[in-house]
Structure formats: structure tokens, C-alpha cells
C-alpha positions in Angstrom: 18.5 1.6 2.1 21.4 -0.2 3.7 20.7 -2.6 6.5 17.7 -0.7 7.9 14.9 -2.6 9.6 12.0 -2.6 7.3 8.7 -4.5 7.6 6.3 -4.8 4.6 2.5 -4.9 5.0 0.5 -6.1 1.9 -3.2 -5.3 2.2 -5.0 -8.1 0.4 -8.5 -8.1 1.8 -10.4 -6.4 -1.0 -13.5 -7.7 -2.7 -12.6 -6.5 -6.2 -16.1 -5.8 -7.3 -15.1 -4.4 -10.7 -13.5 -7.8 -11.6 -16.7 -9.8 -10.8 -17.3 -12.6 -11.7 -13.6 -13.4 -11.4 -14.0 -12.5 -7.7 -17.1 -14.5 -7.2 -15.2 -17.1 -5.2 -12.0 -15.3 -4.3 -10.5 -12.1 -3.2 -9.1 -9.8 -5.9 -5.4 -10.5 -5.1 -6.0 -14.2 -5.7 -7.4 -13.7 -9.2 -5.3 -15.8 -11.7 -3.0 -13.9 -14.0 -0.9 -15.5 -16.7 -1.7 -19.1 -15.9 -0.3 -20.3 -12.6 0.3 -16.8 -11.2 -2.0 -14.6 -9.0 -2.2 -10.8 -8.9 -0.6 -10.8 -5.5 2.6 -12.3 -7.0 3.5 -8.9 -8.4 3.9 -7.0 -5.2 5.4 -10.1 -3.5 8.0 -10.5 -6.3 8.7 -6.8 -6.2 9.3 -7.0 -2.5 11.6 -10.0 -2.7 13.6 -8.5 -5.6 14.0 -5.3 -3.5 15.6 -7.2 -0.7 12.6 -7.1 1.6 12.2 -10.3 3.6 9.8 -9.5 6.4 6.3 -9.5 4.9 2.9 -9.7 6.4 -0.2 -10.2 4.3 -3.5 -9.0 5.7 -6.5 -10.9 4.3 -10.2 -10.9 4.8 -12.7 -11.4 1.9 -12.9 -15.0 0.5 -9.3 -15.6 1.3 -9.1 -19.4 1.2 -7.6 -19.7 -2.3 -5.2 -16.8 -1.5 -4.0 -18.6 1.6 -3.5 -21.8 -0.3 -1.5 -20.0 -3.0 0.8 -18.3 -0.6 1.5 -21.5 1.4 2.1 -23.6 -1.7 3.9 -21.1 -3.9 5.8 -18.8 -1.4 7.1 -21.2 1.2 10.7 -20.0 0.6 11.8 -18.4 3.8 13.0 -19.6 7.2 11.9 -17.7 10.3 15.0 -18.8 12.1 16.9 -16.5 9.7 14.5 -13.6 10.3 12.8 -13.9 6.9 9.1 -14.8 6.5 5.8 -14.2 4.6 3.0 -14.4 7.2 -0.7 -14.5 6.5 -2.8 -12.4 9.0 -6.5 -12.9 8.5 -9.0 -10.6 10.1 -9.6 -12.0 13.6 -11.4 -9.3 15.6 -8.3 -9.0 17.7 -9.1 -5.6 19.2 -12.9 -5.4 19.2 -16.0 -6.9 17.6 -15.4 -5.6 14.1 -13.6 -7.1 11.1 -11.2 -4.9 9.2 -13.2 -1.7 8.5 -10.7 -0.1 6.1 -7.1 -0.2 5.0 -5.9 1.9 8.0 -8.0 -0.2 10.4 -6.3 -3.4 9.2 -3.0 -1.9 10.3 -4.5 -0.6 13.6 -6.0 -4.1 14.4 -2.4 -5.5 14.0 -0.6 -2.7 15.7 0.9 -5.3 18.1 3.2 -6.3 15.2 4.7 -2.8 15.1 4.9 -2.4 18.8 6.6 -5.8 19.2 9.0 -5.7 16.3 9.7 -1.9 16.2 10.8 -1.7 12.5 12.3 1.6 11.5 10.2 1.9 8.4 7.0 0.2 7.2 6.3 -0.3 3.5 2.5 -0.6 2.8 1.4 -2.2 -0.5 -1.8 -3.0 -2.2 -2.1 -6.7 -3.0 -4.2 -6.2 -6.2 -1.9 -4.2 -8.6 0.1 -5.4 -11.6 3.4 -3.5 -12.0 7.2 -3.9 -11.6 9.0 -1.7 -9.1 12.2 -1.6 -7.1 11.0 -0.4 -3.7 14.5 0.5 -2.7 14.1 3.7 -4.8 11.1 5.0 -2.9 12.7 4.0 0.4 15.9 5.8 -0.4 13.9 8.9 -1.5 12.0 8.7 1.8 15.2 8.7 3.8 16.8 11.5 1.8 13.8 13.8 2.3 13.6 12.9 6.0 9.9 12.2 5.3 7.3 10.9 7.7 5.3 9.5 4.8 6.3 9.0 1.1 3.6 8.1 -1.4 4.3 6.6 -4.8 2.5 8.5 -7.5 2.1 8.4 -11.3 0.4 10.4 -14.0 -3.0 9.6 -15.5 -5.1 11.6 -18.0 -7.2 14.2 -16.2 -10.5 12.7 -17.3 -9.6 9.4 -15.5 -8.3 10.9 -12.2 -11.6 11.1 -10.4 -11.4 7.3 -9.7 -8.2 7.7 -7.6 -6.6 9.7 -4.8 -5.2 12.8 -6.4 -2.3 14.9 -5.1 -0.9 18.4 -5.6 2.8 18.7 -4.9 5.4 21.4 -4.6 9.0 20.4 -4.8 7.9 16.8 -4.2 6.1 17.8 -1.0 2.4 16.8 -0.9 0.4 20.0 -0.2 -3.0 18.7 -1.0 -4.7 15.2 -1.3 -8.2 14.4 -2.3 -9.7 10.9 -2.6 -11.8 10.5 -5.8 -12.5 14.2 -6.3 -15.2 15.3 -8.8 -12.8 17.9 -10.1 -9.2 16.5 -9.9 -6.2 18.8 -9.4 -3.9 19.1 -12.4 -0.2 18.5 -12.3 1.4 22.0 -12.6 4.0 20.6 -15.1 1.2 19.3 -17.4 -2.4 20.5 -17.1 -3.7 17.5 -19.1 -2.8 15.0 -16.4 -3.2 14.5 -12.7 -0.9 12.8 -10.1 -2.6 9.9 -8.4 -1.6 7.7 -5.5 -0.7 4.1 -6.2 -1.5 3.0 -2.7 2.2 2.4 -2.0 3.4 4.1 1.2 6.6 4.3 3.2 5.9 5.3 6.8 8.2 6.0 9.8 7.2 3.8 12.7 6.2 6.5 15.2 4.1 8.4 12.8 2.2 5.4 11.5 1.4 4.2 15.0 0.4 7.7 16.1 -1.9 8.4 13.1 -3.7 5.0 13.0 -4.4 5.2 16.8 -5.7 8.7 16.3 -7.9 7.7 13.4 -9.3 4.7 15.3 -10.7 7.1 17.9 -12.7 9.1 15.3 -16.3 7.9 15.0 -16.7 9.8 11.7 -13.8 8.1 10.0 -13.9 5.3 7.4 -10.5 4.2 8.6 -8.9 4.3 5.2 -5.5 5.6 4.3 -6.7 7.5 1.2 -9.9 9.0 2.7 -8.7 9.7 6.2 -5.1 9.1 7.2 -3.3 10.9 4.4 -5.6 14.0 4.3 -5.1 14.4 8.1 -1.3 14.4 7.7 -1.1 17.1 5.0 0.2 20.3 6.6 1.4 18.8 9.9 3.6 15.9 8.9 6.4 15.7 6.3 4.5 14.0 3.4 6.4 13.6 0.1 5.6 12.1 -3.3 7.8 9.7 -5.3 7.2 9.5 -9.0 6.9 5.9 -10.1 9.2 4.8 -12.9 8.1 1.7 -14.9 11.1 -0.7 -14.6 10.4 -2.0 -18.1 9.4 1.1 -20.1 11.4 3.6 -18.0 8.5 6.0 -18.0 5.7 6.9 -15.7 3.2 4.1 -16.1 1.4 1.4 -14.2 -0.7 -1.7 -14.8 -3.0 -1.1 -11.8 -6.4 -2.8 -12.3 
């Protein structure tokens, strides 16, 4: 990874309907976990421990408690040193709409990318519980000369319909379907499927190009899994990175 210029976006605006009533008064990333902690502390800790110090958190749904937690618990950086955790609430910056999807949240804040011009952008979900060294996926992205690298892991075939499912050939993603009724099996094991973790490494120019392109589509839901990634298969260099649990040393995750 070296001294490359990398910006991290954490998407933390989800409602978390499956966790109701825990999300009755707060967004899913702000749900308590293990006493004083919140779910968002997992991707934040992973980022910090991976040497990533430029972090933006995009918020929207019932975000007050999340904002308070970040201000009180993560006030550890100095912008004068080029290190920060910034909260970016939905603010109708481009038009009359709030964030319409995961890709739209990035599009509405495209000024950050255009102003700072990072070489790579790491995009994370703010509502997953796992341990990961992001330097591994970043290094794999650079080695493959990828435009986009997606972190993936195995799940039993019967559970895969709830996720974005991939088919890969020599680590290159050749097919991607969001929540398919008949998931694609992993060629190396027909009892499992490879699913996306919602962890992406993008090259700057490709990310800007694809979110602008998607924003112009009136038939799009402006979501990375439903729209952006499927549109990139076959025309951009899209690769998969198999997630390794840092504790168990096997393919696993605690996504909830």
C-alpha cells in the first residue's frame, strides 16, 4: 500500500429494518454492541488499524446518536496533520433529493473526490461486525491493476439469495447479481456461493465516471450492488478479494 493517497468512505445511513426495534430511534450503525461500543466502531477500528486516516462517514436516517458517538468517542485526529473523521449528513447538495442509494450518497458528495483527488477510494458499510486488515485488499487491487476490487466470502447456497452474488474466473468478476432467486455457485464448491461484503476499492477516475453515469439514468436505484457493479462487469477490470477472518483465519464474517 505504501504511501498512497487513499480516502475512506463509510456509508452509515441505513435504516436497519431487520434490527427493529433496536433501530426505532437510531440508524443501524449506531446500534449498541458490547456495552459502550456501536456497530460502526468495527469498520472504523479496522480502518484506523489499517493505517487509514482520512475518513468520511455519510449519514442520513436518525443519525443524532451516531453523530454524538463519533464526536465523543472518535475525536482522536488533527486535521492540521491531514488526519480526520468527518461526518457528512445528507444535505441535498446537488438537487432536491436526499440520498437515494449507496451510489447516490457518493455522487452527492463527488466534490470531495474532485477536490482531494485521492488515488484510491475504500468504500465500507457502517453496519457490519468483522475484523479485517484493509491493506490486504488494497494491495491485491494494486497488484491486479484493477478498476474495482470487491471483498467476498462464502455462504451456504440456501442463504445466498439475500446478498449480491458473484461468479469469478481467476479472481476476475465475470457475473454479479443482486439478491438472485437462483444464486450462482462457487465453481470450487457447489454447496456455497460467493457474496459481496459491500467493501469496495475503486480507482478515482472509474468511481467518478460510473457514479456520474449512473446519476443520469432515470431507471436506476443508484445502488452499488444493484446498478454500479453490474454495469461495470465486462467493460472494467473488476476483481474479487476473498475475505480472511483475522481471528479464525478462514473465510467468515459477522455481518448482520
